[in-house]
N, C-alpha and C positions, 0 to 999 in steps of 0.2 A: 513633381514638386509637392504634391499633397502627401504622398507616401514619405517623402523626405521630411516634411514638417512633423509628421507623427513620429518618425524615427528620431528626429532631433529632440522633440519633447521628451521621449522616452530616455534618450541618452543623457540629456542635460540633468534630469532628476537622478539618474543612476550615478552620474559624475558627482553630484552633491552628496549622495549617500556614501559613495566610495571615499570621498575626501573626509567626511565626518567619521566614518568607521575606521579609516586608516589613522586618523588623528587619535582616536580612542585606543586603537591597538598599540600605537607607538608610545603614547604618553599616559595611558591608563585612565584618563578622564576626558571629558569634553564639554560638560554642561555649561561652564561659563564662557567657553570659546565658541559654542555653537551659534550664538547670535552673530558673532563677528564673521564666521564662515558663511552663514546665510546672507548676511548683509553685503558681503563682498561679491557674492553672486549677483545680487540685485544691482550693485554698482556696475558690474560688467555688462548686465543687460541694458542698463541706461546708456552706458558709454557706447556700446555697439549700435544700439538703436539711433542714438544721436549722430554718430558718425555716418551711418548709411543714409539717414534721412537728409543729411546735408549734401550727400553725393547723388541722390536718386535722380535728380533732373539731368545730370551730366553723364550718366552711365550710358555707354554706347551698346554694350552687350551684356544685358542683365544675366542671361543664362550662363555665360562664361564665368562671371563673378560668383554666381550662385554655386556653380560646380567647385570653385575654389574654396568656398565656405564649407562645402560638403567634404572636401579633402581635409580641411582643418579638423572637422569633426571625426574623421577617420584617424587622424594622427594623435589628437589630444589624449585619448585613452591609452595609447601606447607609451606616452611620455610619463603618465602618472606612476606606473609601477617602478620605473627607473628612479624617479624622484623619491618615492617611498622607501625603496630598498637602500638608496644612498643615505637618506636620513637615518634609517635603522642602523646602518653600519657606523655612521658617525656617532649615534647615540651609544653604541657599544664601546667605542674607542675613546670618545671625548664627550661624555654626557653634558658638560657645560656648553659646548658648542651645539650639541644636539638640541638642548633646551632652547637655545636662541633661534633655532630653525623653525620653531613653532609658528613664527610669523609667515613662513612660506605657505602654510595651510590656509591663510587668509588671502593669499595672492592667487592660488590655483583656481578658485572659483571665479575670480575676476576674468580670467582667460576664457573659461567655459561660457560664462555669462555674455562676454563680448561676442563670441562666435554666434550664440543663439540670438542675441539682440540684433546682430548684424544681419543674420539670415532671414528672420521673420518678416521685416518690412520689404525685403527684396523679394521674398516669395509672394507677398501680397501684390507687389507691382507686376510680377510675371503673370500671376493668375488673373489680375484685373484687366489684362490685355484682351482676354477672351470673354470677359463678363462685363455687363453694364451695371449690375446690381452690387454696388460697393459694400453695403451693409451685410448682405447675404454672403458674399464671397469672403470678406474679412472675418465675419463671424464663424463661418464654416472652417476656415483655416485655424482660427483660434480654438475652436472646439476640437479639431484634430490634434492640435498641439497639447491641449489639456488631456485628451484621451491617451495620447502617447505618454504623457507625464504620469498619469494614473497607473497605466500598465507598467511603466518603468519602475515606479516607486514600489509597487507590489512585487514585481519580479526580482528587483535588486535586493530588497529587504527581506523577503520571505523565501526566495528560492536560490537565486544565483550566488550571492555572496556567502550565505551559510553553507551551500552545498559545494560549489566549485572554487570559491575564494575570490579575493580581490583581483589578483593578477589575471586569472582566467576570465573573470567577468570583463575586465578591461579589454582583453584580446577579443572576446566575443562581441563586445560593443563595436570595436574597430571593424571586425569582419561584417557585422550587420550593416554598418554605415558604408562600408566599401561596396556591399551588394546594392544598397540604395544609390550609391554613386554610379554604378554600372547602369542602373535604370535611367539616370539623368543624362548620361552621355549619348548624344544622338548617333 
């Protein structure tokens, strides 16, 4: 679960960078839309966290639900290139429709944020079963999440996207999260 939280933190920030750069590649600008894209990610985090916190007391098998969230993190980056390529094709054929699809870039981070916001409290519940120190355990998980985000931001922005591109970065993130998924399955 701890490795998964680090991988999720890394993947979530990579997803944000991918969406922002894909928007810039497709439309040529991003500066006034970047706030909307980042805000929509936060909205997704809040919604996912709110949803899981309402369910935490009634969940019978936390680990099975956690594995399902990890599956979602494996699938999400595979969907992104399909959406980007579809929008790019529409932009070429019908620029008027393509321009109206800019709103989809504000929706994509909501989904990623929801998954991350859903997974983190669930991870805390799983890890707190083995620990009595709530502050230390949740602080450690949060630190792992932030470390993963830092590594992901640096890797995506400086290495992965410039060298291998958006589509390959999405595939790599999916593979990485699938490997983490294998670690989670008993």
